[in-house]
Structures are given as C-alpha cells and as structure tokens.
N, C-alpha and C positions, 0 to 999 in steps of 0.2 A: 504494500500500500504506500508506504513512504518512498519506496523506490520509484513508483510511478510518478509521484509528485516531484521528486528530485529530478527525474529525467525530463519532465515537462519544463521545469525551471531552467535546467541546463540548456535545453534547446532554445528557449527564449533568450537566454543570456548570450548564446552564440549568434543567433540570427540578428539581433539588434545591432551589435557592433559591426558585423560583416556588412549589413545593409548600409550603415552610416559611412563605412569606408569605401563603398563602391559608388562614388559619384555625388557625394554631398547629401544633405538632408532637407530636401524641399518637401512641402506638404503634398499629400495625394489623398486618394479615396480609401486606401488600405492602411490599417493600423493593427499591430499585434503587441500584446503585453501580458501583464500578470494581474490577477484579481484575487481578492480575499472576500470570504463571506460564505453564503449558502453553498456556492460552488467556488472552491479555492483551486486555482490552477492557471491555465493559459486562456487568454481572451483574444478575440479577433473582431474587428469592426470594419464594415464597408459603408462609406458615406455616399449618399446621393442627394445633394442639396439639403432640404429639410428632413429627409428620411435617412435612417441608418439601419443596418442589419448587424446585430451583435451575436456572437456565439462564444460559449465558454466550455472548456473541457477541464475537469479536475476531480478533486475529491469533495464529496458532500460533507459539509461541516467538519472538515479535517478527519473524517472517519473512514471506515472500511467500505465505502460505496463510491463507485465511479459515477460522476455527475456530468451530464451534457445538457446544455440549454441553448436555445436560439430565440431571438425576439426581433421584431421589426418595431422601430421607434420613430416618432414624429416630433420634431422640435416645434412646440406651439407657442413658446414665449421666450423672450430674451431680456436680460437685464445686465447692468454694468455696475461694478464696484471698483472705484478708482481706476478706470480705464481697462479693467479686466472684464471681458465679456463672458457671460454664462448663458447656456441654453437650458430650458426646462423641457423635458421630453415625457411622452407617454406612449405606451405601446402594448403589444400582445405577442405571446410566444408559447413555447412548450419547453418543459424540463423533464428529462429522463434520468432516473436513478437506477443503477444496476449494482446490487450488493455483491461484493467479492465472495461471500460465502454461499452464493447460489440461491438465496431466498428470493422472494417475489420482487419482480421489477415494478417500478412505480412510474407513472406518467402523469404530469400535471400541466394545466394551462396556467401561464404566468401573465400578470398584468402589471408590468413595471412602470413606475414613475421615477424619473431621474433628473439629476443635475449634471451638466456636462461643461467642462472648461478645457479650452484648447490654448496652449501657450503660443503666443504670436512670436515665434522665434525659429528661423530657418535652420539655425545650427543645433538646436535642441528641441525637435518637434514632438513634445509630449502632450498627450491628452489625458485628462483625469475625469472619472465619472463615479457617481454614486447612484445606484438603482435599487429601489425597494418597492414592495407591493405584495398583494395577496396572491395565493395560488389556489386553484381548485383541482382536486384530485380526479383524474379520469380513470386511471387504473391504480387500484389501491396498493398492491404489493404488500409489504409488511407494515406499512404506516397505518396508524389508527384514525387520524383526523382526515375529514373530507376537505377542510379548508386550512391552509397553512400560510407560511410567509416566505418571502424571497428577499434577499438583500446581498449586493455585491459592491465592493469598492475596488476600483481598478485604475491602472496607469497603462497607457498604450503609447507605443512609438509609431509615429506616422511615417510610412515609407515614401520613397521617391515616386 
C-alpha cells in the first residue's frame, strides 16, 4: 500500500523537473501534481476555458484502498485578493474505491465545490486547489453510509 503511494510520488517528482527542463515552463491546458485528502496521490487536470476535467489516483484516506476519481468542473465566479486571482468552481464526477484486501468495490457520485488559484509566473507555473463536497453512494461495497464526503487539497505543475 505504501509502496504504491511512494511510486506515484516518485513518478510525479521525476516528471515535473524533466518537463521544466525541456523547453521552459509556459502555461498550457495540462497540469499534473500531488493531492492530499479523501484521495491522496497523483492528480491531473485538463483546462478548457471555464471548464476543467480533474482526475486523481491514490490511496483513500491514507488506507488500504486504491482510490480513483474524475470530475468535470465549471468556474462560475472569480475574485481577487491583493492582485491574486481565485476561481470558485462547481462540478460533478465519480469516485471509485477498490480495497486491496479484495472486499467490495465502492462507486460514488461526487459533487465538488472548489477554490482554484493559478500562480501568474512562467518560471514556476503552479496551480493550487481545494475541492470539497458530498458524495452519494451508487455501489455500496463495504461502506455503510449512503451519503459521504469528499475533500482534496492539491498542487499541480502546469506543463508547456
């Protein structure tokens, strides 16, 4: 379990510097990074104007369960704090949990609301996000509750 998370972290640590070294660091639509929370592991984002698609692969709650989730988000509000621009997003997606012990698989609908900040720096193109929201269980697995919660905090490196 810990080996899987360590492998994901190592891949992210290798990919980010290699990408930065191959031609500079201008902003693009694709970003990859790390996230902590309900799903702790590697995150990826693809932006399309006010929409983005986010996916995460890692361990659920630092435990013995592989967690995969994906959501489409829409930036519906912007605000500024001392020239730093933030987006408020809302979306919908799915989260899949697969326990390593072979017990029941769980599938949930997620409804994330988030806060997104992109550093306006071509030499250090980092994006930060916080997404939280309710989940509704579609396939129960070993979990008892029909309604649960979702939350991730992440940092992404925006590729060329």
